[in-house]
C-alpha positions in Angstrom: -0.1 4.2 -7.2 -0.1 2.0 -10.3 2.3 4.4 -12.0 0.1 4.5 -15.1 -0.4 0.7 -15.4 -4.0 -0.1 -16.0 -5.8 -3.0 -14.3 -2.6 -4.4 -12.6 -2.4 -5.9 -9.2 0.8 -4.3 -8.1 2.5 -0.9 -9.1 4.9 -2.9 -11.3 2.5 -5.5 -12.8 0.8 -8.7 -11.9 3.6 -10.8 -10.4 4.7 -10.2 -6.8 8.3 -11.0 -7.6 8.9 -10.7 -11.3 12.0 -12.7 -12.3 12.5 -13.5 -8.6 13.2 -9.8 -7.8 11.5 -8.3 -4.7 9.7 -5.0 -5.5 8.3 -4.3 -2.1 9.0 -5.0 1.6 6.5 -7.5 2.9 6.7 -10.6 5.2 8.4 -13.6 3.6 8.1 -17.0 5.3 5.5 -18.3 7.6 3.6 -15.6 9.4 3.9 -14.8 12.3 6.5 -17.4 13.2 9.3 -16.9 10.7 10.3 -14.1 8.4 13.0 -15.3 6.0 13.9 -11.7 5.2 14.4 -12.7 1.5 14.0 -9.0 0.6 16.8 -8.1 3.1 14.6 -6.6 5.8 12.9 -7.7 9.0 11.3 -4.2 9.6 11.1 -1.1 7.5 13.3 -0.7 4.4 15.1 2.6 3.3 12.9 4.8 1.1 14.6 4.0 -2.2 15.4 0.3 -1.6 13.1 -0.8 -4.4 12.5 0.5 -7.9 10.0 3.3 -8.2 6.7 3.1 -10.2 6.5 4.7 -13.6 5.5 8.0 -11.9 8.8 8.0 -9.8 7.1 7.1 -6.5 8.9 4.7 -4.2 7.4 2.2 -1.8 3.8 2.6 -2.7 3.3 -1.1 -1.8 4.6 -2.7 1.4 7.1 -1.2 3.9 4.6 0.9 6.0 0.9 1.6 5.7 0.4 5.1 4.5 -2.2 7.4 6.1 -4.6 9.1 3.6 -6.4 12.3 4.3 -9.8 10.7 3.5 -12.1 9.3 6.1 -12.6 5.6 5.6 -15.7 4.0 4.2 -15.9 0.3 3.2 -18.3 1.2 0.4 -17.4 4.7 -0.8 -15.1 3.8 -3.6 -17.5 1.2 -5.0 -20.1 3.9 -5.8 -18.1 5.3 -8.7 -18.0 4.3 -12.3 -15.5 1.6 -13.3 -15.1 3.0 -16.8 -14.8 6.7 -15.7 -13.4 6.7 -12.1 -13.4 10.0 -10.3 -10.1 12.0 -10.4 -9.0 12.3 -6.7 -12.2 11.2 -5.0 -12.4 12.8 -1.6 -14.1 10.1 0.4 -16.8 10.7 3.0 -17.2 14.1 4.7 -16.7 12.7 8.2 -16.0 9.4 10.0 -14.2 7.8 12.9 -11.3 6.1 11.1 -8.9 7.3 8.4 -8.0 5.4 5.2 -4.6 3.7 5.1 -3.1 2.1 1.9 -0.2 0.2 0.7 0.2 -2.6 3.3 3.4 -3.0 5.3 6.4 -5.2 6.1 4.0 -7.2 8.3 1.6 -8.1 5.5 1.6 -11.7 4.2 -0.8 -13.2 1.6 -1.9 -15.8 4.2 -3.9 -13.2 6.1 -3.4 -9.6 4.8 -2.6 -9.3 1.1 -3.1 -5.5 1.4 0.0 -4.6 -0.6 -2.2 -4.6 -3.7 -2.9 -1.3 -5.4 -6.6 -1.4 -4.9 -6.5 -2.5 -1.3 -7.3 -0.1 1.6 -8.0 -0.4 5.2 -8.9 1.8 8.2 -7.2 2.9 11.4 -8.1 5.4 14.1 -6.4 8.7 13.8 -4.7 8.3 17.2 -2.9 5.1 16.2 0.9 4.8 16.1 2.9 1.7 15.2 6.2 0.8 13.5 4.4 -0.2 10.4 2.3 2.9 9.9 3.6 6.1 8.3 2.8 8.9 5.8 4.0 10.3 2.5 4.7 14.0 2.1 3.3 15.2 -1.3 3.4 18.7 -2.8 3.0 20.4 -6.1 6.4 21.0 -7.7 
């Protein structure tokens, strides 16, 4: 998700809005009472609304939470080496909740701040909401 950037908070660097430019679709204003829609959207944004990361992926932060194929564990990813992280770690073999990443248009730093690259959360596989989606990925 970092697009090749090492040790950065967001896929584009460390500033949420570099030079005042919105790079993801999240809640602006006072949550949950007022969304100023500074980024132009109250709900989901079109897929190519913001610049892609350096790998060409769009919306890896904000917009909608993205389902991951891994089962969720709050401690699984902390078991690996920080200097030599696993390539495509598979997560636990079983569980009750799936991992979701990326945050959504309902995230605000006052309570969620999950639009950071390293952030992940969990949700039950039978969930469906307007701020939850998935990304189709395939080998080209």
